[in-house]
KETOR-813518 format. One line per field, with one value per residue: residue number from 1; x, y, z of N, C-alpha, C in turn. Coordinates in steps of 0.05 Angstrom, whole numbers, plus 32768, in hexadecimal, padded with zeros to 4 digits. Atoms other than C-alpha are relative to their C-alpha. Layout:
% residues N
drenza (NUM:...)
neast (X:...)
nnorth (Y:...)
nup (Z:...)
caeast (X:...)
canorth (Y:...)
caup (Z:...)
ceast (X:...)
cnorth (Y:...)
cup (Z:...)
//
This chain:
% residues 249
drenza (1:2:3:4:5:6:7:8:9:10:11:12:13:14:15:16:17:18:19:20:21:22:23:24:25:26:27:28:29:30:31:32:33:34:35:36:37:38:39:40:41:42:43:44:45:46:47:48:49:50:51:52:53:54:55:56:57:58:59:60:61:62:63:64:65:66:67:68:69:70:71:72:73:74:75:76:77:78:79:80:81:82:83:84:85:86:87:88:89:90:91:92:93:94:95:96:97:98:99:100:101:102:103:104:105:106:107:108:109:110:111:112:113:114:115:116:117:118:119:120:121:122:123:124:125:126:127:128:129:130:131:132:133:134:135:136:137:138:139:140:141:142:143:144:145:146:147:148:149:150:151:152:153:154:155:156:157:158:159:160:161:162:163:164:165:166:167:168:169:170:171:172:173:174:175:176:177:178:179:180:181:182:183:184:185:186:187:188:189:190:191:192:193:194:195:196:197:198:199:200:201:202:203:204:205:206:207:208:209:210:211:212:213:214:215:216:217:218:219:220:221:222:223:224:225:226:227:228:229:230:231:232:233:234:235:236:237:238:239:240:241:242:243:244:245:246:247:248:249)
neast (7FEB:8004:7FEB:7FEB:8007:7FEB:800D:7FF0:8009:7FFF:7FE9:8003:8014:7FFC:8007:7FE8:7FEB:8006:8018:8016:8016:8019:8004:8014:7FF9:7FE7:7FF4:7FE3:7FEC:7FEC:7FF0:8010:8000:7FE5:8001:800F:7FEF:7FEC:800D:8005:7FE7:7FF4:8013:7FF7:8016:8015:800B:800C:8018:8019:8015:7FF7:8015:7FF8:8015:8009:7FF2:7FF2:7FE3:7FFB:8005:7FE8:7FEA:8004:7FFC:7FE5:7FED:8005:8008:7FFB:8014:801A:7FFF:8009:801D:800F:7FFF:8014:7FFA:8019:7FFE:8011:8003:7FF8:7FE4:7FFA:7FF2:800F:8006:8015:7FF4:8006:7FEF:8008:801C:8000:8015:8018:7FFA:8002:7FEA:7FE7:8000:7FF9:7FE4:7FEE:7FEE:7FEC:7FEF:7FEC:7FFD:7FE6:8001:8011:7FF0:7FED:800E:8011:801D:800D:8018:7FF8:8005:801B:800B:801C:8004:8000:801D:8007:7FFC:7FE7:7FEE:800F:7FF3:8016:800A:7FEC:7FE8:7FF7:7FE4:7FFC:7FF1:8010:8009:7FE9:7FF9:8014:7FFC:7FE8:8007:8010:7FEF:7FF0:8012:8005:7FE8:7FFC:8011:7FFA:7FF4:7FE5:7FE9:7FF0:8010:7FF2:8012:7FF5:8012:7FF7:7FEF:800E:8012:7FF0:7FFD:801A:8004:7FED:8001:7FE4:7FF7:7FE3:7FF1:800F:7FEF:8011:7FFB:800F:8019:8001:7FE6:7FFC:7FF5:800D:7FF9:7FF5:800F:7FFC:800F:800E:8010:8015:7FF7:800B:8019:8013:8018:800E:800B:7FEA:7FE9:7FE9:7FEA:7FE6:7FEC:7FEC:7FE5:7FF1:800A:7FF8:7FE3:7FFA:800F:7FF0:800D:7FEF:8004:800A:8015:8011:801C:800E:801D:8003:7FFB:8018:8014:7FF7:8007:801D:8006:7FF8:8013:8018:7FFB:7FFF:801B:8011:7FF7)
nnorth (7FF1:8002:8011:7FF6:8006:8005:7FF8:800B:7FFC:8019:8005:7FF6:800B:7FFA:7FE4:7FEF:8003:7FF3:7FF1:8010:7FFA:800B:801C:8000:800D:800D:8013:7FFC:8009:8012:7FF0:7FFC:8019:8001:7FED:800D:8015:7FF2:7FF5:8017:8008:7FEB:7FF5:800C:8002:8013:800D:7FEC:7FF5:800C:7FFD:7FF8:7FF4:7FF5:7FF7:8016:8000:801A:7FFE:7FFF:801B:800F:7FF6:8009:801D:8008:7FF3:8005:801C:800A:7FF4:800C:801D:8002:8004:7FEC:7FE6:7FFD:7FEF:7FF3:7FEF:7FE9:7FED:7FE4:7FFC:8001:7FE9:7FE7:7FFA:800D:800C:801D:8011:7FFD:8008:801C:8011:8006:8015:801C:8005:8001:801A:8014:7FFC:8002:8017:7FFB:7FEA:8009:801C:800A:8001:8018:8017:8001:8006:7FEB:8006:7FE9:7FFA:7FEC:7FE6:7FFA:7FEC:7FFA:7FE3:7FF5:7FFD:7FF6:7FE4:7FF6:7FF8:7FEE:7FE6:7FEC:7FFC:8005:800C:7FEF:7FF9:7FE4:7FFB:8002:801B:8010:7FF7:800B:801D:8005:7FFA:8017:8017:7FFA:8004:801D:800B:7FF7:800F:801C:800A:800B:7FEF:7FF9:8004:7FFB:7FF9:7FFD:7FEE:7FF3:7FE9:7FE7:8002:7FFF:7FE4:7FF7:800F:7FF6:7FE2:7FF8:7FFF:7FFC:8011:8006:7FFB:7FF9:8010:8019:7FFB:800B:8003:801C:8014:801A:8012:7FF2:8003:7FEB:8005:7FE9:8003:7FEC:7FE7:7FFA:7FF1:800C:800C:800D:7FEB:7FF1:8012:7FFA:8012:7FF4:8014:8003:7FF5:8015:8003:7FE8:8001:8015:7FFC:8004:7FF1:7FF9:8014:7FF5:800E:7FEC:8008:7FEA:7FFF:7FF1:7FE5:7FF6:7FFB:7FEA:7FE8:7FFD:7FF7:7FE4:7FF1:7FFF:7FED:7FE5:7FF9:7FFD:7FE9)
nup (800E:801D:800C:8012:801C:8015:8019:8015:801C:800F:8012:801C:8012:801C:8005:7FF9:8015:801A:7FFF:800A:7FED:800C:7FF7:7FEB:7FE6:8008:7FEE:7FFD:8014:7FF4:7FED:7FE8:7FF1:7FF3:7FEA:7FEA:7FF5:7FF0:7FE8:7FEF:7FF3:7FF0:7FEC:7FE6:7FEC:8008:7FE8:7FEE:800C:7FF6:8014:801A:8010:8019:8011:8011:8019:8004:7FFA:7FE3:7FF6:8007:7FEF:7FE4:7FFE:8007:7FEF:7FE4:7FFC:7FE4:7FEE:8005:7FF9:7FE4:8001:7FF1:800E:8015:8017:8009:8018:7FF9:8016:7FF9:8006:801D:800A:8004:801C:800E:8018:8001:7FEF:7FE4:7FFD:7FF9:800B:7FEF:7FED:8009:8012:7FF0:7FF3:8014:8008:7FE9:8001:8015:7FF8:7FED:8005:7FF6:7FE3:7FF9:8004:7FEA:7FE8:7FF7:8000:800D:7FF1:7FEC:800B:7FF9:8012:7FF7:7FFF:801B:8007:801B:8004:7FF4:8016:8011:8000:7FFD:7FE5:7FEB:800B:8015:8000:7FF9:7FE7:7FE7:7FFC:7FF7:7FE5:7FEE:7FFF:7FF0:7FE4:7FF6:7FFC:7FE8:7FE9:7FFD:7FF6:7FE5:7FEE:8001:7FE7:8005:7FF8:8018:8018:8019:8016:801B:800F:8019:7FFC:7FFC:7FE9:7FE7:7FF8:7FF4:7FE7:7FEC:8001:8002:801C:7FFF:8013:8019:8018:8016:8018:7FFE:7FF2:7FE5:7FF3:7FF8:8013:8001:7FEA:7FE9:7FE7:7FEC:7FE8:7FF5:7FE7:7FFF:7FF3:7FE6:8002:8013:7FF6:8016:8011:800D:7FFE:8011:7FFB:8004:8006:7FEB:8007:800D:801B:800F:8005:8013:8019:8018:8015:8016:8015:8019:800E:800B:7FFE:800E:7FF9:7FE7:8006:800D:7FEC:7FEF:800F:7FFE:7FE5:7FFE:8010:7FF0:7FEA:800B:8008:7FE9:7FF1)
caeast (8884:887E:88A5:88E7:88DD:890B:88F8:8910:890D:8900:8937:8942:8905:8901:88E2:8924:894A:894A:890D:88DC:88A4:886F:8878:883B:884C:8895:88B7:8901:893A:8970:899A:8962:8960:89AC:89A0:896E:899F:89D4:89A4:8990:89D8:89E9:89AA:89BD:8978:8953:894A:892E:88F6:88B0:8887:8894:886B:886D:8844:881A:8848:8869:88B0:88A7:8889:88C4:88F5:88D6:88D7:891C:893F:8920:8917:893A:890B:88CD:88E5:88D6:888F:887C:888A:884D:8852:881B:8812:87F7:87DD:87EC:8836:882F:8857:8841:8840:8806:8836:882B:8867:8848:8801:87F6:87C7:8781:8780:8769:879D:87D4:87C0:87C7:880C:882A:8847:8868:8885:88AB:88B2:88FC:88EF:88B8:88E8:8918:88E2:88BD:8874:884E:8811:8837:882A:87EB:87C4:8785:878F:8795:8750:872D:8740:8782:87A4:8772:879F:875E:8741:8766:8797:87A5:87EB:87E0:8809:87D1:87B8:87FD:880C:87CB:87D9:881F:8804:87D1:8807:8833:87F7:87E9:8832:8835:87FD:881B:8831:8871:88B5:88D7:88B1:88CF:88AD:88C0:88A5:88B9:88EA:88BA:8888:88C0:88CA:8880:8880:88BE:88AF:88F9:8912:895B:898A:8954:8979:8955:8975:894E:8919:8929:8961:8957:897F:8962:8962:8979:8962:8959:8942:8910:88F0:88B2:88BE:88B4:886E:884F:8808:87D6:87BC:87FF:8836:887C:88BA:8904:8940:8971:89B7:89D6:89AA:89B8:8A03:89FE:89D3:89E9:89CA:8A05:89EF:89E4:89A2:896B:8924:8903:88BD:88C8:88E7:88AA:887D:88A7:889D:8853:8851:8877:8847:880C:882C:8837:87EF:87D4:87FB)
canorth (8A1C:8A2B:89FF:8A0B:8A0D:89EF:8A12:89F2:8A08:89CF:89B0:89C4:89BA:89BA:8A00:8A19:8A06:8A32:8A58:8A1F:8A40:8A21:89DC:89CE:89BD:89AE:8971:896B:8966:8931:8968:8977:892E:8932:8970:8948:890E:893F:8961:891D:890D:8950:8962:8959:8956:891B:88FF:8941:8954:8948:895B:8960:898E:89A1:89C7:899B:89AD:896F:8989:8997:8952:8933:895F:894C:8901:88FD:892E:8919:88CE:88BF:88F0:88D2:888B:889A:8880:88B7:88EF:8904:8923:8954:8976:89BD:89EA:8A2B:8A1F:8A1F:8A4F:8A96:8A98:8A87:8A71:8A29:8A0D:8A26:8A0D:89CA:8991:8981:8954:8915:891C:8929:88EA:88C1:88DF:88D5:888F:88A3:88E2:88BC:8878:8871:8880:884B:8819:882B:881D:885F:8857:8884:8880:88AF:88E9:8908:892E:8938:8984:898C:89A7:89B5:89F9:89FE:8A06:8A38:8A75:8A9A:8AB8:8A9F:8A7B:8AB6:8ACD:8B16:8B34:8B3B:8AF5:8AD6:8AFF:8AE8:8A9F:8AA4:8AC4:8A8C:8A58:8A7A:8A79:8A30:8A1E:8A47:8A1D:89DA:89AE:8994:89AE:89AC:89B3:89AD:89CE:89C5:89FF:8A33:8A6D:8AA7:8A8E:8A86:8AD2:8ADD:8AA7:8AC3:8B0D:8B12:8B27:8B2D:8B14:8B11:8B0C:8B32:8B04:8AC8:8AE6:8AC3:8ABF:8A75:8A3F:89FE:89CF:8A05:89FB:8A36:8A33:8A63:8A6D:8A95:8ADD:8AF3:8B0E:8AE3:8ACE:8AA6:8AE8:8B07:8AD5:8AE5:8ABB:8ACC:8AA6:8A8A:8AA7:8A65:8A5F:8AA6:8A99:8A5D:8A7A:8A6B:8AA3:8AAB:8A6E:8A7F:8A68:8A8A:8A7C:8AA8:8A93:8AAE:8AED:8AF6:8AF0:8B21:8B54:8B46:8B51:8B93:8BA9:8B99:8BBF:8BFC:8BFB:8BF8:8C35)
caup (8463:8418:83E8:83C4:8379:8344:8303:82C3:827B:824A:821F:81D6:81AA:815F:8162:8181:8142:8104:811B:810E:8135:8106:8126:8150:8199:8187:81A6:81BA:8189:8191:81B0:81E0:81F4:8201:822C:8255:825D:8276:82A6:82C1:82D1:82EF:8316:8360:8380:8361:83A7:83C4:8394:83AF:8372:8327:82FB:82B2:827F:824F:8215:81F7:8200:824A:8256:8232:8259:829C:828D:826E:829C:82DE:82D6:8319:833C:831B:832A:8373:837D:83AE:837C:8353:830D:82FD:82B9:82C3:828B:82B1:82A2:8256:822B:821D:81D1:81A3:816C:8154:817A:81BB:81AF:81D1:81C1:81DB:8218:81F5:81BE:81F1:8217:81D7:81C9:820F:8205:81C4:81E2:8218:81F8:8208:8251:8253:8236:826F:82A2:82A9:82BC:828C:82B9:82E8:82B9:82D6:82A0:82C9:82CD:8281:8271:8230:8215:8239:81F4:81D8:81E5:81F5:8234:8272:8245:8217:8204:8215:824E:8281:8276:827D:82BA:82DA:82C9:82E6:8326:832D:8325:835A:838A:837C:8387:83C7:83E5:83D3:840E:83ED:8403:83BE:837C:8337:82FB:82B2:828A:8255:824C:8244:8277:82AB:82AA:82B9:82EF:8312:8302:82F3:82AE:82C3:828C:8257:8215:81DD:81A9:81C4:81F1:8232:8265:826F:824C:8234:8270:82A0:82E8:8318:8360:837F:83C3:83D5:83E9:8430:843A:8404:8410:83E7:83CB:83B9:83AB:8391:838A:838D:8371:83A4:83A7:8394:8357:8341:8344:8316:82DF:8298:8270:8241:8218:81CF:81B2:818C:81A3:816F:8184:81CA:81AF:8183:81C0:81E9:81B1:81B2:81FD:81F7:81C0:81ED:8227:81FB:81E1:8228:8240)
ceast (7FFC:8017:8016:7FF9:8019:7FF2:8013:7FF5:8004:801A:7FFA:7FEA:8006:7FF9:8017:8015:7FF6:7FE5:7FE7:7FE8:7FE5:7FFA:7FED:800A:801A:800A:801E:800F:8012:8013:7FF2:7FFF:801B:8001:7FF2:8012:8016:7FF5:7FFA:8018:800A:7FEE:8005:7FEA:7FEA:7FF3:7FF1:7FE6:7FE8:7FEA:800C:7FE8:800B:7FE8:7FF6:800D:8011:801D:8005:7FFA:8019:8018:7FFE:8007:801D:8015:7FFE:7FF6:8006:7FED:7FE5:8000:7FF9:7FE1:7FF0:7FFF:7FEC:800B:7FE6:8006:7FEC:8000:8009:801D:8007:800E:7FEE:7FF5:7FE8:800A:7FFC:8011:7FF8:7FE2:7FFF:7FE8:7FE9:8006:8000:8017:801A:8002:8009:801E:8014:8014:8015:8014:8017:8006:801A:8001:7FF0:8010:8015:7FF2:7FEE:7FE3:7FF1:7FE7:8005:7FFA:7FE2:7FF6:7FE5:7FFA:8000:7FE4:7FFC:8003:801A:8013:7FF3:800E:7FEB:7FF8:8016:801A:800D:801E:8006:800C:7FF0:7FF7:8016:8008:7FEC:8004:8019:7FFB:7FF0:8011:8012:7FEF:7FFB:8019:8005:7FF0:8005:800E:801D:8016:8010:7FF0:8011:7FEC:8010:7FED:8010:800E:7FF1:7FEE:8010:8004:7FE6:7FFD:8012:7FFF:801C:8009:801E:800E:7FF2:8010:7FED:8004:7FF1:7FE8:7FFD:801C:8006:800B:7FEE:800B:800D:7FED:8007:7FEF:7FF5:7FF3:7FEB:800A:7FF3:7FE7:7FED:7FE8:7FF1:7FF5:8015:801A:8016:8016:801B:8015:8014:801B:8010:7FF8:8008:801D:8007:7FF0:8012:7FF5:8011:7FFD:7FF5:7FEC:7FED:7FE3:7FEF:7FE3:7FFC:8006:7FE8:7FEA:8007:7FF9:7FE2:7FF8:8006:7FED:7FE6:8003:7FFE:7FE3:7FEE:8008:7FED)
cnorth (7FFB:7FF2:8010:7FF6:7FFC:8006:7FFA:8008:7FE6:7FFE:800B:7FF1:8007:801D:8012:8000:800C:800D:7FF1:8003:7FF5:7FE4:8000:7FF0:7FF0:7FED:8005:7FF6:7FEB:800E:8005:7FE7:7FFD:8013:7FF3:7FEB:800D:800B:7FE9:7FF8:8015:800C:7FF3:7FF9:7FED:7FF4:8014:800B:7FF1:7FFF:800A:800B:8007:800C:7FE8:8000:7FE7:8002:8002:7FE5:7FEF:8008:7FF5:7FE2:7FF9:800D:7FF7:7FE4:7FF5:800C:7FF1:7FE2:7FFC:8000:8016:801B:8001:8011:800A:8012:8017:8015:801D:8005:7FFF:801A:8016:8002:7FF1:7FF5:7FE2:7FEF:8001:7FFB:7FE2:7FF1:7FFC:7FE9:7FE4:7FF9:7FFD:7FE5:7FEA:8001:7FF9:7FE9:8004:8015:7FF6:7FE2:7FF5:7FFE:7FE8:7FE7:7FFC:7FFC:8016:7FF9:8019:8008:8016:801C:8007:8018:800A:801E:800D:8001:8008:801E:800B:800B:8013:801B:8017:8003:7FFD:7FF6:8011:8007:801D:8003:7FFC:7FE4:7FEE:8007:7FF5:7FE2:7FFA:8005:7FE9:7FE8:8004:7FFA:7FE3:7FF2:8007:7FEF:7FE2:7FF7:7FF6:8014:8009:7FF7:8007:8004:8003:8011:800E:801B:801A:7FFF:8001:801D:800A:7FF2:800C:801E:800B:7FFE:8005:7FED:7FF9:8008:8006:7FEE:7FE6:8002:7FF3:7FFF:7FE3:7FEF:7FE8:7FEE:800E:7FFD:8018:7FFA:801B:7FF9:8017:8018:8004:8012:7FF6:7FF5:7FF4:8015:800F:7FF0:8008:7FED:800E:7FE9:7FFF:800B:7FEC:7FFC:8017:7FFF:7FEC:8002:7FFD:8010:800A:7FED:800D:7FEE:8015:7FF6:8016:8001:800F:801D:800E:8007:8018:801A:8005:800C:801E:8011:8004:8014:801D:800A:8005:8019:8018)
cup (7FE2:7FF3:7FF2:7FE4:7FEF:7FE5:7FE9:7FE5:7FF0:7FEF:7FE4:7FF1:7FE4:7FF9:8008:7FEB:7FE6:7FFF:7FF7:8012:7FF6:8009:8018:8018:7FFC:8016:8001:7FE8:800C:8013:801A:8011:800E:8017:8018:800D:8012:801A:8014:8010:8014:8016:801B:8013:7FF8:8019:8013:7FF6:8009:7FEB:7FE6:7FF1:7FE5:7FF2:7FEF:7FE4:7FFD:8008:801E:800D:7FFB:8012:801C:8002:7FFC:8012:801D:8005:801C:8014:7FFD:8006:801D:8001:800E:7FF3:7FEA:7FE9:7FF5:7FE8:8004:7FEA:8006:7FF9:7FE2:7FF7:7FF9:7FE3:7FF5:7FE5:8000:8013:801E:8005:8004:7FF4:8014:8012:7FF6:7FED:800F:800E:7FED:7FFA:8016:7FFD:7FEB:8008:8011:7FFD:800A:801E:8009:7FFD:8016:801B:800C:7FFE:7FF5:800F:8015:7FF6:8003:7FEF:8008:8000:7FE4:7FF5:7FE3:7FFF:800A:7FEA:7FED:7FFB:8000:801D:8015:7FF5:7FEA:8003:8007:801C:8019:8006:800A:801C:8015:8003:8011:801E:800C:8005:8019:8019:8005:800B:801E:8014:8000:801A:7FFD:8008:7FE7:7FE7:7FE8:7FE9:7FE7:7FF0:7FE9:8006:8005:8018:801B:8009:800D:801B:8016:8003:7FFF:7FE3:7FFE:7FEC:7FE7:7FE8:7FE8:7FE7:8001:8012:801B:800C:8007:7FEA:7FFF:8017:8017:8018:8012:8018:800B:801A:8000:8011:801B:7FFD:7FEC:800E:7FE8:7FEC:7FF1:8004:7FED:8007:7FFA:7FFB:8017:7FF7:7FF1:7FE3:7FEE:7FF7:7FEA:7FE6:7FE7:7FE8:7FE9:7FE8:7FE7:7FF3:7FF7:7FFF:7FF4:8007:801A:7FFB:7FF3:8015:8012:7FF1:8000:801B:8002:7FF0:8010:8017:7FF6:7FFA:8018:8011:7FFC)
//
């Protein structure tokens, strides 16, 4: 049986504040850290998750560690960092670091969690390959490339043996991954709130070659898309995507 997916948008990063899209691979703000603390307290399924995933962006790694510490404290739960889940945009805030530099930064990124007993060795960076942050070729920000990457990730998730998988990723990419743009707010370019969690299951008839996911009824009823924020970097990318679509017609 294919797994249930918990899809999470990262907490507030510095790039989400005052349009600071020039910040390379932005980390979480103090408010973002507070959002993580609140999610950790309110998330009901820490004891049910079998696998934790995040993109290699620094804000998603921080969100995963600080929001899901009780989940990761369970020795049997792996934490894999997967480049396919990176954000869409090629703006500086959405361009990650080379694997070796990221490895050096890991301890500093989650230092408070380490002091509280988190084992940083649990963060598996083995899938973070050279060139993942190039925004070229397979990793490009153009619509077709992102759509292909999202489809590949759905197929990979579909074949996983775990029953419940949690993925921390990004607002614009979540729309590609879910193929659902419902509630997308033009003022901020995504329907997902910072630290929002939605649950999805695989659609009937999905196969390894054609995989689609659908949101559960319970998740759909608890969406919080009225939150006011302005992710201008995502809005910029949505405009770029629409421009690419128009030029391909």
